[in-house]
C-alpha positions in Angstrom: 144.3 35.8 77.4 145.0 39.9 77.1 142.1 41.8 77.2 141.9 45.1 75.0 140.4 47.7 75.8 137.3 49.5 74.0 137.9 51.9 71.7 135.3 54.2 73.2 136.9 54.3 76.3 139.8 56.3 76.9 141.9 57.3 79.0 141.3 59.6 81.9 143.9 62.1 81.5 142.9 61.8 77.6 139.4 62.8 78.7 140.8 65.7 80.9 142.6 67.7 78.0 139.7 67.1 75.8 137.2 69.1 78.2 139.9 71.8 79.4 139.0 73.8 76.5 135.9 73.4 77.0 136.0 75.0 80.6 138.4 77.5 79.6 135.9 78.7 77.4 133.1 78.5 79.9 135.1 80.6 82.1 135.6 83.1 79.4 131.6 83.7 78.6 131.4 84.1 82.1 133.4 86.7 82.8 132.7 90.5 81.3 135.1 92.8 79.0 137.4 95.5 80.2 134.6 97.1 78.1 131.9 95.9 79.5 133.3 96.5 83.5 134.3 100.0 82.4 130.9 100.6 81.5 129.2 99.1 84.3 131.2 101.2 86.5 130.4 103.9 85.0 126.7 103.4 84.9 126.7 103.0 88.4 128.7 106.1 89.0 126.6 108.4 87.1 123.5 106.9 89.3 124.7 106.9 92.2 125.8 110.9 91.2 122.6 111.4 90.0 120.8 110.2 93.8 123.4 112.2 96.0 123.3 115.5 94.2 120.1 116.5 95.1 120.8 115.7 99.1 124.2 117.7 98.9 122.7 120.7 96.6 120.0 121.0 99.8 122.8 120.7 102.1 125.2 123.4 100.7 122.6 125.4 100.4 121.6 125.6 103.9 125.4 126.6 104.6 125.0 129.3 102.2 124.0 133.3 103.1 120.2 134.6 102.6 121.7 136.3 99.3 123.5 133.5 97.7 121.0 130.9 98.4 119.6 131.0 94.8 123.5 130.9 93.2 125.1 127.8 91.5 128.0 128.1 93.3 128.7 125.3 95.6 130.1 126.8 98.2 130.0 131.0 99.0 130.7 132.1 102.4 130.0 129.3 104.3 127.5 129.9 107.5 125.5 128.1 110.1 123.3 131.3 110.4 120.4 129.8 108.6 120.6 127.2 111.0 120.4 129.3 114.1 118.3 131.5 113.2 116.1 128.7 112.1 116.1 127.9 115.9 115.8 130.6 117.4 113.5 132.5 115.3 110.7 130.3 114.4 108.6 127.6 116.1 110.9 125.1 114.3 111.8 122.7 117.9 107.7 123.4 118.6 107.0 121.8 114.8 109.5 119.0 115.0 108.2 117.8 118.4 105.0 117.7 117.2 105.9 115.2 114.2 107.9 113.4 116.7 105.2 112.5 118.8 102.9 111.5 116.2 105.2 109.4 113.9 106.4 107.4 117.1 102.9 106.7 118.3 101.7 105.8 114.7 105.0 103.7 115.0 104.0 102.1 118.0 100.1 101.6 117.5 101.2 100.8 113.4 103.4 97.8 114.5 101.2 96.0 117.1 97.6 96.7 114.9 99.6 95.8 111.7 101.0 92.3 113.9 97.9 91.4 115.6 96.0 91.6 112.5 98.3 89.8 110.2 98.7 86.9 112.8 95.3 86.7 113.0 94.3 86.2 109.3 97.3 83.6 109.2 96.8 81.8 111.6 92.6 81.5 112.3 89.7 81.4 110.5 86.5 83.4 111.6 83.4 85.1 110.0 84.3 87.6 107.7 87.7 87.0 106.9 87.9 87.3 103.5 85.5 90.6 103.9 88.5 92.1 105.9 91.0 90.8 103.4 89.2 92.6 100.8 88.6 95.8 102.7 92.7 95.8 103.5 93.3 95.4 100.1 90.9 98.1 98.5 91.3 100.9 101.2 95.0 101.0 99.3 93.1 102.1 96.4 92.2 105.8 96.7 94.3 108.3 96.5 94.5 111.1 99.2 92.5 113.5 97.2 89.8 111.0 97.8 89.8 110.5 101.3 91.1 113.9 103.1 87.5 115.3 102.7 85.5 112.1 104.5 88.3 111.8 106.8 88.0 115.3 107.7 84.8 115.1 108.1 84.2 112.3 110.5 87.9 113.7 112.4 85.3 116.9 112.7 82.4 115.0 114.2 84.5 113.3 116.8 86.2 116.9 118.0 89.6 115.2 116.8 90.3 117.9 114.4 94.0 120.2 115.4 95.0 117.5 117.7 98.0 114.9 117.9 95.1 111.8 118.1 93.1 112.5 115.0 96.6 113.0 112.6 97.6 109.7 114.6 94.4 107.8 113.8 94.6 108.9 110.0 98.0 108.0 109.6 97.0 104.5 110.8 94.4 104.5 108.0 97.1 104.5 105.9 99.8 102.2 107.5 97.7 99.4 108.7 96.3 98.0 105.7 99.5 97.7 104.0 101.5 96.6 106.9 98.6 94.1 108.0 98.9 92.5 104.4 102.5 92.3 104.8 102.6 90.4 108.0 100.3 88.1 106.6 102.9 87.0 104.3 105.4 87.6 106.6 103.7 85.3 109.4 102.6 82.7 106.5 106.5 81.7 106.3 106.6 80.5 109.9 106.0 77.1 110.8 102.7 76.4 112.2 104.2 73.8 114.3 105.7 76.6 116.9 102.1 77.8 117.1 101.1 73.7 118.1 104.1 73.5 121.0 103.1 76.5 121.9 99.2 75.2 122.9 101.0 72.1 124.2 102.8 74.0 126.7 99.5 75.8 127.9 100.0 79.2 126.2 97.2 80.8 125.2 96.3 82.1 121.5 98.0 85.9 122.5 100.9 84.0 124.3 102.2 82.2 121.5 102.1 85.1 119.8 104.0 87.1 121.8 106.5 84.7 123.4 107.3 82.5 120.3 106.1 84.0 117.0 106.6 87.5 117.1 110.8 86.9 118.4 110.8 85.0 114.7 109.1 88.2 112.8 111.7 91.0 113.6 112.4 91.6 110.3 108.9 92.0 109.2 108.2 94.2 112.0 111.3 96.1 111.1 110.0 97.0 107.7 106.5 97.8 109.5 108.0 100.0 111.9 109.8 101.9 109.0 106.8 102.2 106.8 104.6 103.7 109.7 107.4 106.1 110.5 108.0 107.3 107.2 104.6 107.5 106.6 103.9 110.1 109.5 107.3 112.0 109.1 106.8 112.8 105.6 103.1 113.4 105.1 102.2 116.5 103.9 98.3 117.1 103.0 96.4 115.3 105.8 99.0 117.6 108.7 98.3 120.7 106.6 94.5 120.4 106.3 94.2 119.0 109.9 96.4 120.8 111.8 96.0 124.6 112.4 98.6 127.0 114.9 102.5 126.9 115.5 101.6 125.2 118.8 100.0 122.4 117.4 101.4 122.2 113.7 103.5 119.4 112.7 107.1 119.8 110.4 104.7 119.6 107.1 102.9 122.3 107.6 105.3 124.4 109.5 107.7 124.5 106.2 104.9 126.0 104.2 105.1 129.5 106.4 108.6 129.9 104.8 107.2 129.7 101.0 104.5 132.6 100.2 103.0 134.0 96.9 106.1 136.3 96.6 109.4 134.1 96.9 110.7 131.3 99.2 112.9 131.7 102.1 115.3 128.7 100.8 117.6 129.2 103.8 115.6 128.3 106.5 114.1 125.5 104.2 116.9 123.7 103.4 118.4 123.7 106.9 115.0 122.8 107.9 115.2 120.3 105.3 118.6 118.8 106.5 117.3 118.4 110.3 114.2 116.8 109.5 115.9 114.0 107.6 118.1 113.2 110.8 115.6 111.3 112.6 114.7 109.5 109.0 118.2 108.7 108.5 118.5 107.5 112.0 115.2 104.7 112.2 116.5 103.7 108.6 119.7 102.8 110.2 118.3 101.2 112.9 116.1 98.9 111.0 118.2 98.1 107.2 119.8 94.9 108.5 116.0 93.7 108.7 114.6 95.3 105.7 115.4 93.5 103.2 114.6 90.2 104.4 111.5 91.8 105.9 110.1 93.0 102.4 111.2 89.4 100.4 109.6 87.3 103.2 106.5 89.4 103.4 106.1 89.0 100.0 106.4 84.9 98.9 102.8 84.3 100.0 99.9 86.5 99.6 
């Protein structure tokens, strides 16, 4: 007896021929046309030029003599005179050292306080936990203009005005609430079984945090360190209000001496801007491989 193939069943090679055009159409729909590709690359080039041009203009201006500082020429008698005058004739190195000290202390303390706070809120239940989280969140809603006067009065009553300690404490009030929230979200993504294994091995809660959890939190720590450093390095309002005298000023307050009611010294100011950007760029390069991971992990859970 012979068997017949049902009419609805087609040979495999016939099915492949039938689906080939569909697959080809799918590939065509997923690819960009030459015009769209050219538009995309043109948009990226324009965006890159817009982003790089201000930085390049500041760098080129710092290499111009004072008489050509406000001209539109890209390069005009390039010289390093602005840098030599800045380093030799102004207290720039003193301001730079003060800013570096304040930023380093803010970064170290900010990372420690934010990490321990985030871990405690993520792992433990304690009275006032909800109130603490609300406090950390609400403090982010107040602008500097509202906080500068009460913080100034508090620092004055404690004798911390015109000191690096007072400025570090002030910057921690800015950096810690945000970073603690972010670190809490990051610690929420780390399995609690790791903590339990530490307890089984006889570690204390702080020992578990320090030896087991913290090494896994490098991306979050990198983001916290970067944010704390940038907060202290580039802040202007508090530094200008709290610090007086060339020996105590940071870069934010010192650079204002190059501007007065009659004009601005663009040469020294642009040279200082280039030198100020170097530490921030180095910190970014050091932390960049962890920044995206840390930010995305910290935003998973709140």
